[in-house]
C-alpha positions in Angstrom: -138.3 -47.2 -16.5 -139.3 -44.1 -18.5 -136.9 -42.2 -20.7 -134.7 -39.7 -18.9 -135.7 -36.1 -19.7 -133.1 -33.7 -21.2 -130.8 -31.8 -18.9 -131.9 -28.4 -17.7 -130.5 -25.4 -19.5 -128.5 -24.3 -16.4 -126.7 -27.6 -16.5 -125.4 -27.4 -20.1 -125.0 -23.7 -20.7 -121.5 -22.1 -20.4 -121.3 -19.8 -17.4 -119.0 -18.5 -14.7 -118.2 -21.3 -12.2 -120.7 -21.5 -9.3 -123.2 -19.2 -11.1 -125.7 -22.0 -10.6 -124.9 -23.8 -7.4 -126.3 -26.9 -5.6 -126.2 -27.0 -1.8 -126.3 -29.8 0.7 -125.0 -30.9 4.1 -123.2 -34.0 5.2 -122.2 -35.3 8.6 -122.0 -35.2 11.5 -118.2 -35.8 12.0 -116.7 -36.1 15.4 -113.7 -34.0 16.4 -111.8 -33.4 19.6 -111.6 -29.9 21.0 -110.3 -28.8 24.4 -110.4 -32.4 25.6 -114.0 -32.9 24.6 -115.6 -34.5 21.5 -117.7 -32.2 19.3 -119.8 -32.7 16.3 -119.1 -30.9 13.0 -120.9 -30.8 9.7 -119.8 -30.0 6.2 -121.6 -27.7 3.9 -121.1 -28.7 0.2 -121.5 -26.2 -2.7 -121.3 -27.6 -6.2 -121.3 -25.9 -9.6 -123.9 -27.3 -12.0 -121.8 -26.6 -15.1 -118.2 -27.4 -14.2 -119.1 -29.9 -11.4 -116.6 -28.3 -9.1 -117.2 -28.3 -5.3 -116.5 -26.0 -2.4 -116.5 -27.3 1.2 -117.1 -25.4 4.4 -116.9 -26.9 8.0 -119.7 -25.7 10.3 -120.1 -26.1 14.0 -123.9 -26.8 14.2 -127.0 -26.9 12.1 -128.3 -23.4 12.9 -129.1 -20.7 10.3 -126.4 -18.4 11.7 -123.7 -21.0 11.1 -125.0 -21.6 7.6 -125.0 -17.8 6.8 -121.4 -17.5 7.9 -120.4 -20.5 5.7 -122.4 -18.9 2.8 -120.5 -15.6 3.2 -117.2 -17.5 3.2 -118.2 -19.3 0.0 -119.2 -16.0 -1.7 -115.9 -14.4 -0.7 -114.0 -17.2 -2.3 -116.1 -18.1 -5.4 -118.3 -15.0 -6.0 -122.0 -14.5 -5.7 -124.1 -17.2 -7.5 -127.2 -16.3 -9.5 -129.1 -19.4 -8.6 -129.0 -21.8 -5.6 -130.7 -25.2 -5.5 -131.1 -27.1 -2.3 -133.5 -29.4 -0.4 -136.1 -28.2 2.0 -134.0 -28.2 5.2 -135.2 -25.7 7.8 -131.9 -23.8 8.0 -131.9 -23.4 4.2 -135.4 -22.0 4.1 -134.7 -19.6 6.9 -131.4 -18.6 5.4 -133.2 -17.9 2.1 -135.7 -15.6 3.8 -132.9 -13.9 5.7 -130.9 -13.2 2.5 -134.0 -12.0 0.7 -134.7 -9.6 3.6 -131.1 -8.3 3.3 -131.5 -7.7 -0.4 -134.8 -6.0 -0.1 -134.7 -3.9 3.1 -131.2 -3.1 4.1 -130.4 -0.8 1.2 -133.0 1.9 0.8 -131.9 3.7 -2.4 -134.2 2.9 -5.3 -131.4 2.8 -7.8 -129.3 0.5 -5.6 -132.4 -1.6 -4.9 -132.9 -2.1 -8.6 -129.3 -3.1 -9.1 -129.2 -5.5 -6.2 -132.5 -7.1 -7.2 -131.0 -7.7 -10.7 -127.9 -9.2 -9.2 -129.7 -10.9 -6.3 -130.1 -14.6 -5.6 -132.7 -16.9 -6.9 -133.1 -19.7 -4.4 -134.9 -22.8 -5.6 -136.0 -25.7 -3.4 -136.5 -29.2 -4.9 -139.9 -30.8 -4.5 -140.5 -32.2 -1.0 -140.1 -36.0 -0.6 -138.3 -36.1 -4.0 -134.6 -36.4 -3.1 -133.7 -37.7 -6.6 -134.2 -34.1 -7.9 -131.1 -33.2 -6.0 -129.0 -36.0 -7.5 -126.4 -33.7 -9.0 -125.2 -32.7 -5.5 -126.1 -36.0 -3.7 -123.7 -37.7 -6.1 -120.8 -35.5 -4.9 -121.9 -35.9 -1.3 -121.2 -39.6 -1.7 -117.8 -38.9 -3.2 -116.8 -36.6 -0.3 -118.1 -39.2 2.2 -116.0 -42.0 0.7 -112.9 -39.7 0.6 -113.4 -38.9 4.3 -113.9 -42.5 5.2 -110.7 -43.5 3.5 -108.7 -40.6 4.9 -109.8 -40.8 8.5 -110.9 -44.4 8.9 -111.8 -44.4 12.7 -109.3 -41.8 13.8 -110.4 -38.8 16.0 -108.8 -35.6 14.9 -108.8 -31.9 16.0 -110.8 -29.1 14.4 -107.7 -27.7 12.7 -106.8 -31.1 11.2 -110.4 -31.5 10.1 -110.5 -28.2 8.2 -107.2 -29.0 6.6 -108.3 -32.4 5.4 -111.6 -31.0 4.1 -109.7 -28.5 1.9 -107.4 -31.2 0.7 -110.4 -33.4 -0.2 -111.9 -30.5 -2.0 -108.7 -30.1 -4.1 -108.6 -33.8 -4.9 -112.3 -34.0 -5.9 -111.9 -31.0 -8.1 -109.0 -32.7 -9.8 -111.1 -35.7 -10.9 -111.4 -36.1 -14.7 -114.7 -35.1 -16.2 -113.7 -36.5 -19.6 -110.6 -37.9 -21.3 -109.8 -35.8 -24.4 -109.0 -37.7 -27.6 -110.1 -40.8 -29.4 -107.3 -43.0 -27.8 -108.6 -45.0 -24.9 -105.2 -44.5 -23.2 -105.3 -40.7 -23.6 -103.6 -38.9 -20.6 -105.2 -35.6 -21.4 -108.1 -34.9 -19.1 -110.5 -32.1 -18.4 -111.1 -31.5 -14.7 -113.2 -28.9 -12.7 -109.9 -27.4 -11.5 -109.2 -26.2 -15.1 -112.1 -23.8 -14.8 -111.2 -22.6 -11.3 -107.5 -22.0 -11.7 -105.3 -21.8 -14.7 -102.3 -23.4 -12.9 -103.7 -26.3 -10.8 -100.3 -27.3 -9.5 -98.7 -25.7 -6.4 -95.7 -23.4 -6.5 -94.4 -21.0 -9.1 -92.6 -22.6 -12.1 -89.2 -21.3 -13.2 -89.1 -19.5 -16.5 -86.0 -19.7 -18.7 -85.6 -16.7 -21.0 -84.2 -17.4 -24.4 -82.2 -14.5 -25.7 -82.4 -15.9 -29.2 -86.2 -15.8 -29.1 -87.4 -13.1 -31.5 -90.4 -12.3 -29.3 -88.1 -11.8 -26.2 -88.1 -8.2 -25.1 -85.7 -7.4 -22.2 -87.2 -3.9 -21.8 -90.9 -5.1 -21.7 -92.8 -3.0 -19.2 -94.8 -4.5 -16.3 -98.0 -3.4 -18.0 -97.2 -5.3 -21.2 -96.2 -8.4 -19.2 -99.5 -8.4 -17.2 -101.5 -7.9 -20.4 -99.7 -10.7 -22.2 -100.2 -13.0 -19.2 -103.9 -12.1 -19.0 -104.4 -12.8 -22.7 -102.6 -16.1 -22.4 -104.8 -17.1 -19.5 -108.0 -16.1 -21.4 -106.9 -18.1 -24.4 -106.2 -21.1 -22.2 -109.6 -20.8 -20.5 -111.3 -20.6 -23.9 -109.7 -23.8 -24.9 -111.0 -25.5 -21.7 -114.5 -24.3 -22.5 -114.2 -25.6 -26.1 -113.2 -29.0 -24.7 -116.2 -28.8 -22.2 -118.6 -28.0 -25.0 -117.2 -30.5 -27.7 -116.2 -33.4 -25.4 -117.9 -33.3 -22.0 -121.4 -32.2 -23.1 -121.4 -34.9 -25.8 -120.5 -37.5 -23.3 -123.6 -36.6 -21.2 -125.8 -38.1 -23.9 -124.6 -41.5 -23.0 -126.9 -42.6 -20.3 -126.3 -46.2 -19.3 -128.8 -46.7 -16.5 -132.1 -47.5 -18.3 -133.5 -49.8 -15.7 -134.2 -49.4 -12.0 -131.4 -50.8 -9.7 -134.0 -52.3 -7.4 -137.4 -53.9 -8.2 -138.8 -52.6 -4.9 -140.7 -49.7 -6.5 -142.1 -51.7 -9.3 -143.2 -54.5 -6.9 -145.2 -52.1 -4.8 -146.6 -50.5 -7.8 -147.9 -53.7 -9.4 -149.1 -54.9 -6.0 -151.3 -51.8 -5.6 -152.5 -52.2 -9.2 -153.6 -55.8 -8.5 -155.4 -54.6 -5.4 -157.3 -52.0 -7.4 -158.2 -54.6 -10.0 -159.6 -56.9 -7.4 
């Protein structure tokens, strides 16, 4: 097996979550609606840098359904700069539709220049080369296993399906990317959720004010409180990026799979080689 090439720049460069996004479908899943069984699919978006995912339930495989799901994704995560997907028909048609919107809907030249600079760059992997989309196929497998263990063979409603999908999204985004520290029993982990939200737990924690604290200011204005909270959040986010750069990126150098898992490919290759020699 040849040596693995280095990771692409978009995979190892610090950027806003979901700036570079992988896209794929999984399904169909069966749900019950109005006494009838219906098929549903899941559109998976994944960030190349933080490995976070975003899941959207869609009703069918049409381009219209995909565009609605894409609009919901942008509303929640922001507009990506690059999208990578396979060569599915709805993705190609969706790319052409979005390109048409960027190019023709807004007529002003200045606005056109701005939207083109901020527009989407849609990249399709090489046809008949699914391994090029391995970074999102890996997470498709994770979501499928989570669904299988959560649902087993139960038939659920659309509302239950959408709820479970969002819960699976939260669980997958809480998986550890790297354990921080040299101790093998270290309980400090870096997860995708750390880059998406500064407080990954639910609810609002209680805050006890210490009157003996020299930094405590009872007359602190709302503006000062917000500014202090924002600075604290930025400092915390910077620490997460430092861990990502110093711990997670270094761990990506350790590639354990140096041989093919199956000899099927090599068998056919050498068989054809022998036929040519004969």
